N, C-alpha and C positions, 0 to 999 in steps of 0.2 A: 523453602521454595524447591518445585521440582526441578529436573535437571535442565531442561529448556529455559524455565525463568532464569534461572541462575546463569546460563549462557548468554541468555540477551539482555539481562539487568544485572551485569555482574557487580560485585565490591571488588573483587581482585582481579587482575589478569596477570597472564605469564605470556611470555613471547619467547618461543623456542626458535635457534638460530641464528646464524650471524649475518645474513646476506642484507643487501640496502632496503630489501622488502620490510624485513625485520624492524631494523632502526626507524623505517617510516612508520610501523605501529607504535613504538614507544612514542616517538615525537609527536605522531597523531591522538595518541592519548592525550599527553601534555597540553599540544593546542586545543583540544575540544575541551580542556578542563576537567579531566576524570579525576575524580577526589579520593579514590582508594588507591592501593599501590598497584606499581607495574612492576613485575620482576621479569627481566631477562633473563634465558638459560643458555648458557654456551658452554663447552668443556675447557677452553682454554683461554678465552677473551674475557678480559677483567670486567668491561662495559660494552653495552649495546645502547646506542643513540644517547649516550652521556649517561646513562643509569647503572650502576654495578650489577655486575652478571653474577647469577649463581652457577656452580659447576655442574649441577643436574637437578634433575625434578626432583628427585630422593631429598635434595638441600633445600629445596623451598621451605618458608617459614611456616606454610601451610598449605591445604589442598586449593589452588586457585578456583574461582568460580568460571572464569572462562580463559581460554589458551587459544593463541595463534601458533599455528604448528607450521614455521616455514621453512620445512628440511627437504630432502628428496624423498621420494615416495617410500623405498623401504626404511629409511629411518622414521617417517612419520609414522609408520605401524608400531617401531619399538616405543615411540614417544606416546603413544595412545596407550599402551599397555601400561605403561610407567605411571601416567595421569590416571588413568582407570584404579590404578592400586590405591594410589593415593586419595580416592572418594573425590576426586574433580568434577565440576559441574558440566561442563561441555567444552567443545574443542571445535576451533576452524581449522579443516585441512586445506591448506592453499596449493600442496604439490599436485600435479597433472600425471598423465602417466597411467591412468588406472582405463576402467572400463569404454570411456570417451575415444581411447587411442588403443583399442585392441586390435585393430587392423597392423598398428605400425609396430606395438609391442610383444603382442601375442599372448601376453599373461596378465593383462590389465583385469579380465574376470577375477583371477585368480587373486591377485592383488588387492582387489577393492572386496572380497569376502573377506582375507585377511584383516583389513583393515576396521571392518565392522566387527569382526570376532575379537579383535584386541580392544576396541572399545567397551564392548560389554553391554552394561547399563548406561552407559556414561554418553551422552549426546552429542552428535558430531554434525557439523555442517559441512558438505562437500563431498567427497574430495572435488581438486580443480575448481574452486571458487575465491574471491576475493575475501566473503566474510562478510561484515555487518557494521552498520552506523547505526548507534543510536543516541539520538540528537535531544532526547530528553532527558537522560542520565549522564551524557558524555561519555560513551564507550565506544572507543573507534579499534575494532579488530579488523583493520582496513590497511593493506599495505600500498598505499598511494594517496595521493592528494585527493581532495575532495572540496565543491564549492560550497557546501551548507553550512547553517551555524545552528546554536544551542537554540531552540523552541521550548514552550511550555507545552504546547498541543499541535497536533499537527496528522498528516496522512501516514499511512504506511506503505511502501512498496517494496515486494517481493518478485524477485525477477529470475529469470534460468539464465541471465547472459550479465556476466561480471562487468563487461564493457559498458554493455548499455547504462548498468547500473551509475557506472562511474559519471558516463554523460549526463545521466539525470540529476545527479549532483550538482552539474553545473549550470542548471536552470535559472536565470534571473526574473521570472515572471511572479515573485512574490509569495510561491506557494510553500507553505511551511511544511518541511518534511520531519517526520517524528521518528521514522526509522526507513532504511534501506538494507534490504536483507539478500544477499545473493544465496543461490542453492546449490549451485554445480551440479554433480552427478546424483544426488539426493540417494547416496548410497544405503542410509540408514534413516534419516529424518527427511520427510517429502515437504515440498510446498504447502500442502493443505494445513498440514499440522503447524508449519511454520506460522502462517497466515493466522491461524485460530489464535495461536499463543499471543499474536500481536493485537488481534482484535480483544482481546481480553483485557488488553490496557487502556482504562479508562481515558486516558488521554488522547489515545487515536480517535481520529474524526471519521476516519474513511480509508478505504484500502484499494489499493492499484496491484494489478498483477500482470506482470509480463510471463505469458505461458506458451512454450513450444510444444509439450505434451502434459495433458493433463495427469496421466499415471494412473491412480487408484480412485478409480471413478465414486466408488460408494464415500470414499473418505472426503473426495472434493465437495462433492453433494453436501455432506454432515458439516462441513467448513461453511458453506454457502446457506445452510440454516442457522448455523450458529451466529452468523453476521445477520440474519433478518431478526433474529431473537433480540441481540443486541442494538437493532436501529442503526446498523452501520454499513452505508452502502458500497457497493462493490463495483469497481471498473476494470474491465480485463481487455489487454493487448495481446491477441492472439497471433501467433506467427508459427512457422514449420508445420503447415499443415500436411501430414503423412499422407502415402498412398493407401492406406489401410482400406478405405471405403472405397475407392475407385477399384479395387480386387474385382467387384462385382462389374465386370465390364460387359457382361451378356446383355444388361439391361439399359434403357435410357436413362433410368434413375440411378445408375451407378455413374453415368457419366453428368449425370447434371448435379447430381446432389453433391457427392465428395466429401471428404472429411471436414473441409472447410463450412459446409452447409452442416453438418453435423455439431460442429463445434459452436456455430450461433443457435442452433436450436439447444444446446446443452445450456448456453448461459442465458438464454431466454427462458428456458424453465428454472433454472436455478434464481432468476431474478438478479442477473448482474448485466452491467451494460458495456457493449463490445466496441471500443474505438480502434482505429484503424492506423494510428500512429503513435511515436511518443509524445509529440507536441499533443495531439488531441487527448491521451491519456493526463497529462500535466494540468491542462486547461479544466478538463472534465473533474479531476481529483481537486481540482481549486474551486470550481463550483460546488461541489458536495462536502466540502469541507465548511463552506460559507453558510449554504443555505439549504443544502441535502437535496434530495430528488423533487422534483416540480411537480406539482399539482396537475399539470397540463401543458401544452406544447403551444398555447397562445400566449404570445408577447406583444409589447408596444414597445415601437423602436422610433427613435428621436433622435434628429441631425439638425446641424445648422448648416448644411449643405444638399442642394438637391441631386448632385452627382452622387454623393453618399448613400442618399435614401434610395436613388435608383438600383445600386449596385446591390444595397443589402437587401431590395424585395426580389431580384432576381435569385440572388442566393440561398434565402428562406424558402423561396419557391421550388428549390431544388430538394428541399431537405423535408422531413417530417415535423415542421414548424408552420405555424400560421400568425400571420398579423391580421388579426380579425378587424373589419371594419369599425368604425368609431360609432358609439352608441350616441344618441340626444345628449345624453348628461355630460360625455365626453366632449361633445363638439360645443355645449354651452360654456363650459369649465374653460377649454381652451380659447374660444375665441374671446372671452373674458381678459385671458391672461395674453394673449397675442394681439388682440388687435385686429382690423378688417383685412388686414393686407396678406395675409398667409393662408394659403391653400391648404383645407385640413385633411388629413390622412393618415394611413398608418401603413407603413412609415412616415412618419411626420416630419418636413423641413419646415423647421421654427425660425428658418431665417438668421439674421443678427441682431435684428430689432431688439433682442431682450438682453443681448451679449452683455456682460457686466452689471446685469440687475438680478441679483440673487432670490429676490422675492419674486419676480416674473418667472424666471427658469423654474425654482422650486415648484409655483403655481402649475406652470406648463407640465412638469414630471407627473405631479402629484394627479394632473386631471388625467395623465395617459394609464395611470395605474388604478385602474377601474377594478372592482370587485372580481369579476372572471378573468383577468391577467393572472398569468402565474407568474410574470416577471417584466418589468421594463428596462429597456436596453438604451443606453446614450452614446451615440457614437462620439469619438472623441481621439484625437491623436496628440500626443504632447510633444512639443520642441525639444529637439537635443539639450540635455542640461549641461553639455559642455561647451556650447556655444550660443544658447539663448536663453531668454529668462521666461520660464513658465508661470510665471506668477498671475497672469490676465486668465489663466486656465484652470486655476484651482478653484474659481466660483462656481464651475461646475460640479464639482466634488461636492462641493458645501451645500449647493440645491439639491443635488442627489440625496445627501443624507437628512436633509430637511423633508424631502418627498418621500422617504421611507419611514420616516417617524410618523407623518401626517396620514398615510396610506395603511399603512402596517403591512405593507408587500415588498420584497426586495426588488434591488435595481441592480444592475451591472454597468460599468462604464466599458465599452470596448472598441478597442482600436483597430484600425483597417491593417495597420504594419504590426507585426511581431514586435518589434524593437521600440515602438514608440510609446510605450509606457514602460518610464525607467522603474527599476526595480525598487526603490526607494518609495516610489510615488504610488506603485502596487501595493506595499507591504501598508503603507499608509492607510490607502483605503478599505482594507481588510480590516484594520483596526477599528476604522468608522461605519464597518458595515455594510461597504459597497465592494462587489464583486469585480476585480479588475481581468477582463478577457483580453487577451493577447491575440490578434490577429483575427481576421473576419472568417476564415477557414476553420480555426482550430476552435474561436469562441461559438461559433454556430454549432458545430459538432459536439460541443460541450454542453450547450442548450438542449440538442435533440436528446443525447445520452442521459441527461438529467430528466427530462420529459418522458422517455422511454420507461427509465426506474421508477418513475411516480405512477406509472400505468401498470406496472407490473406486480402479479401476487406473489410470484415465486412459488417453487415448490421442491422437493425432493422425492417424488414420487418417480422413480427413473428405472426401467428394466435393465438392469446391467448385465452385457452381454458374458455367456462362460467362454468356455474354451472354445477356439473355430472348430468347426465341425469338419470331419475327416472326410475324404472321398466325394466331394460334391457332385451331384448329377443332376441335370436337367430334366423337368416333367414336361413333356410335350402339351400342346394348349389344351387340348381335350382334357388329360389328367390334370392339370391345375386349373381348368373350370369346374370340374367336376369336384375339385378337393373344396374351393372356395366356395361353391355353390352349399355345399355341405355345413357352411358358416354363416348362410343367409345371404350372399353375395349374387344377385341375380346374372343370370347366363342366359341366353337363348335356346330355343329348343334345338337341339341336335341329332346328328346321326355319324355314324362312321361308316367310312367305305375302304376296301382295299383296291377297286380297281375302278375306270371311267364309268363302265356300264352300271355298277353297282352305286355310285354316286349318283348318276341318274335317278335311278331307283329312290335313292332315298332322298332325293330332291323332292321327287313326284308324291312320296308319302309325305312329307312335311307341307307341301304346298309352297307355290310360287308366288313373288320372287325370292332367291336365296343367296348365300353368299357361300362360296366353294373355298378352301384352303388346301395345302398341302402342308402334312405335318412334319416336324422334325428341323423346321429353322428358327431362328430366335426372331430374326428381321424378314418377315414373308414378303411384306410389300416390296421392299427394295430388290427382293430375288423373283419377283413376280410370281410368288405362290399365293396372292388371293385374286379372285374374280368376285366383283360384287353385283347384284341387280339381274342375276342371272333369272331368266322369267319363263325358262323351257327345259324340257331332259335334254333336248339336243344340245342347248347353248351348254349346260353343265357339262356333259359329255365332252364336247369339243374342249371347253375350258380345262378339265382333267387331263385330257392327249396333251395337252399343249405344257402341263406341269411335269407331266411323265414322273410321277410318283407312285409308292406302292400304299400310300395312309392318306386318306381325304378325311376332311370335315366339313359336311354340309350342314349349315345351321340358318335358320331364319334370319331376314334382315331386318333389321330394326329402321324404324321410319321416324320422322318427325323431330330428328335431332337437332337440339337447340346449341350444344355446344361439347366437344371432345375434350376429355380431361383424362390426366395420368394420375394414377394412384400408385405408389410405389413404397416398398419397404427396403431399406439396405441394413444390413448389420454393420456397425462402425464399432469395431471393439475400443476405440478409443472414448467416443461419447454415447453409445447406447444403440437402439434400434432407432433410425432413422425415417421419419414417415415424410414423404415428399408428395406434393401436392402441384399439379400444376396443368397448364395447357397441353393436351394429347394428341394423338393421333401420328401421321407421319411427318408434322412439323414440330414435334415435343424438342427436339434438340436446337433447331434452329431457333425458334420462340423463346427458349431457355426462361420461361415465365414459370417459376414455380416459387413455392414457398416449403419450408420446413419445420417440422416438429418432431420432439420426441415420443417413444412410446413409456406408457399410455398417454394418448391424449384424449381430452374430454371434448363432447358433443360441441361445447361452446368455444374452446380453443379451435376446434377445428373449422367453426363456423366462422370464426373471426379471421382465421389464415385464408380461408376461401375468398373474402373481400380485400384481402390484401395482392390479388392475382391482378394482373394487367385486363385480363378477359373478363373480371368480376363483372362489368357491366352486361355482359352476354348471359350471364347466370341470372340477372334481374329483371331481363326484357329490355331488348335494344332496338330503338327506333322502329318500334310497333311490333316487334318479335315476341312470341310468347316467353313468359319466365319459364323456368325451370321447378320442377318439383324438389323442392329444397330439402323436404324431410326425406323422400326416398334418396337422394344423395347422400346426405349425411348419414342415413342408414347404412345405404353400400359401403361407404368408407369407414363406418364402425365395424361392419361385418370382415372387411378387409384386416383390418387391426386385431380382430378377434381372432383370426387365422393367425397371424403374424405373433401374437402374444403365446397362443395355445401350441405354438412348433418353435418357440424362441431358442430351445437345445437346438434343434438342427436347421433352422433355417438361417440362409446364407443372403438370398435376396427375393424379391417377390414383385411382381409389378402386373398391373391392371393397365392397358393401353391399346386402344381408349376405352375409357368407360363412358359410353353414350348416354347423355343427360337428355330428356326429353320435357315437356310438359306435364307428362303423366309418371314419368318414373326413370330409374337408372338401370343399366344392363351392360355388364362387363363383355364385350365383344373379343376381345383377346386379352391373353393373360400367361405370364410366364413365373414360374417357381423353380427355385433351386433349393435343395436340402443336401445335406451331408448326414453323416454319421456321428454322435454325441460321443465326445472324448472321454 
């Protein structure tokens, strides 16, 4: 085995140190049922956690596969050097005081570099991390309690937060955890490499990531590609959005997109489902473990309560999920199962007429599982097991199992509250092929995430930004438009002028009406530096005098506007070059109607993204208005992308706002570009 495999799936474990956390590791290995030897190491103590201790690393019977180093930061470096000399597999570095606390210690960077140098080729997790739990093989290099138990298969979770990892092990939702791994500072071994090693384990069914920062973007993309090859879905909880992308403050795009939009665009491109909370992560992983990505967002929902059916209908409408109307075949089968008194709909309130009748319940559930449904969802909250008898509720699980076998499609039982599916009941459901989803909000988020995964193609074609360009400068509007036009972006005919009289003459040459702009400002409308619809030389000269500038741009006025769009690209060092499309013009930031993609983006991806905008109906022709020239719009966006990719080594940001789209074409009437010098 390579070093990382030895570390994560060890046959022998050493524990260095005498603190309570080291004793907890020894006891944790015993409690989880680790089959190999556990060797405490301490220079003066005879035993740690009830196990005889060795005086030094050199005194160990052989090189350990995995070691928990629970001593201070300086001694940790010495221990790593000794372990590496013995040929050990890998180690968990528990100590803090390295790069994460450089502001407090002053020497964190130097010590972390020394730690990596001491390890050499030996793999390390951390420093500043809790380590990991392997519930498949029974290895617990973990200095605390945990709430999970041994499994034969399950999901792997990798997180940048040790405390979050601890909390996730305490879940009682029935989710089988195969691995929980914390990465700490990732001084030597990064999250993507650890995740890929876990994905290679055939007993791992799905992967969950808690990401504060992606780090090595190319390596992360390679891991995502391997997950797709292995057919193992990935869900991501992203936190800690940096300000890197918001540094592009000159444009609307910089404030609208930001690094959070870049993260979402990255995960979309890589075929990963983003979730928004730890609870959503757990429920999504449970659904992915049990049935994998869903083929569509179409679900059939059943309840014995009209109130529940109404609530869930509202909540489904707020998500990218669909409860499609019942087909005639469904209606016929449901009427036969339920009789004449039940109003047929989706979501369905089947009342309590058939409660206790397993056959009728199964026929009802089977009827809802039509061929075009991705999944059936039965709403059910179980009574408290400590005070109530849940015997009468078990028949719903029986009927759901019968329906799954009859229809060949999956079913979930969804509780309205998180706590109303007891853990033992949830585990029993999974064993029987039924997915227990705990809580309306989290359960629907999981269904949405699984459906989104099912619609993704995924890819690793990402333009990875190089070093941030130095000394960035802003091109004026005329320069920016000229640069974009050379790549095929349509722009209005224009003339430059250096005085009000020259501006009037330039307007006469172009023909009226015209637009007049004072150059040198990023947001000209707000500064009163734009005048539109000027119909004579006199009007042009008067407007130029009011602007009191020494540089003017006079251009044709575009007519026949159907919509104004924003098309922008920002350099996001953490996620790639982010293409943002949205409602443009002076209301761009107020409307905040945007979608983001990573470059390079295909025409098909851009086309789909445009339909996700709230203003999409305008583009197709709204209430008798003309539809836009879609091909011209796509060509203009492609030309903007071409400019960005061609200048990837120097581009900081660019924005076309507005890109006016008409029934005959698309024209960039304002543009901003910021370029630097390549490092």
